[in-house]
N, C-alpha and C positions, 0 to 999 in steps of 0.2 A: 896676111898670104891671098886673100879672095880679091883684095885690090890688085894685086898683081895679074890674078889670074881674070878678072872683068878686064883690065885694060888689053889683056893679049888677046881675049876674044872680039873686042870692041875692034884694036887694031887688024884683024884678021877679018873682019866682017862678018863675024859670025853671030846672028841674031841671036840674045840674049836678055834676060830680066838679073835682078839683081835685088835680095833682101839681105839687110842686114840690121843692126840693132837701130842704126839712124833712118831705117825706111817707117814711116809714118803708119799705123794701123790701118787708115781708111785707105792706103795706096796698095798695103799687100795684096788685097783679094782682089783687085784689079792686073795688077801683077801677073798672079795665079792665074786666073782667067786669059790672059793673054798667051803664056806659057802652055797651058792645058788647051786650047784651040787653035794657036796661029802655027803653023807650019814652018812660018818664016824664025819662028824661037825656036832655036835649038837646045839652048843649055840657060840652066838657072845656076847662078852665083848665089848661093845663101850659108849665111854663117848657120854654125851648127845650132844654137840658141833661137833663134829667130826663125830660121825655117822648120825648127824641131818638131812643133807643136801648132795643131790647129790648120794645116796646110795640106791639101791633097795636092799630091801630084804624079797621077798616076800614067801621065804624058812620059816620062822618062822611063826609061829600060836600062839606063847605066848610071849609077850613082858614085862619084868622086868626092871623097871627103880629102879634102887638103890642111885640114886642121882636126884638131882632136880634143877632146873635152875629158877632163877626169872622173866623169860619173858617166857609167856604162849605161846608164837610163837615157842622159841625152843622146848617145850613139845610136842607143835602139829606137828611139822615136824617131830620131831623123832619118833612118832608115825605113822606118814603116809611112813616110809621107809617101812613096813609090810603092809600097805594100801595102794596097786599100783596095778596099772593094771597087770594082771598075779595072783594074789592072789586067789588061789582056795579054801582057808580054812577060817574058821571065826579066826578072830585074838582076844584074849584075852590079856588086856594090863592092868597090875598092878602096883604100884607104891608101894614100901618099906619104910616106914614112920618110924620115930623112936622118941615115946612119950617123951615129955618134953625133945627137942632137939630143934636147928633152922627149922629143918624140919615141925616143927608145924607153926612157923612164915613164913617159905618161901610157905608152901602150902596156908596158909591163904591167903598172898597177891597174890597168884597166884589165886585162887578163885575167889577174889575180882576183880580183872584185866579183868576177864575172863565173868563176871558177866556185870562190865560195858562196856566192848565190845559188849556183846549181847544186851544190851540197846541202844548202839548207832546205831548196826546195825539193829535191829528193826524197829527204827525211821526214817531212811532215803527212 
């Protein structure tokens, strides 16, 4: 899915960066610096795993997830890349889910896990 999104943005001439598992670690920080500082770069296309840890993306005020993880912590970490010290805007987060696909199953599992975590945390 991130391939399709990245190609769409390039076709529409939207300045963007892309970080996924194939992006070398040394290149990631340069891409993030560009996203944070260059007005011409309006989008960051990231995989949840590659973009979920160790990045500060406070230039983002809208986060759209086009993929899911079975692990709620992965999603929370990815959301937190935009919710960091230095963020001056409200952040809106959206998940794109397709009906009658595996997305339905994954989303239900993630929500169930989050509910269970909430029950554990409330009682300690």
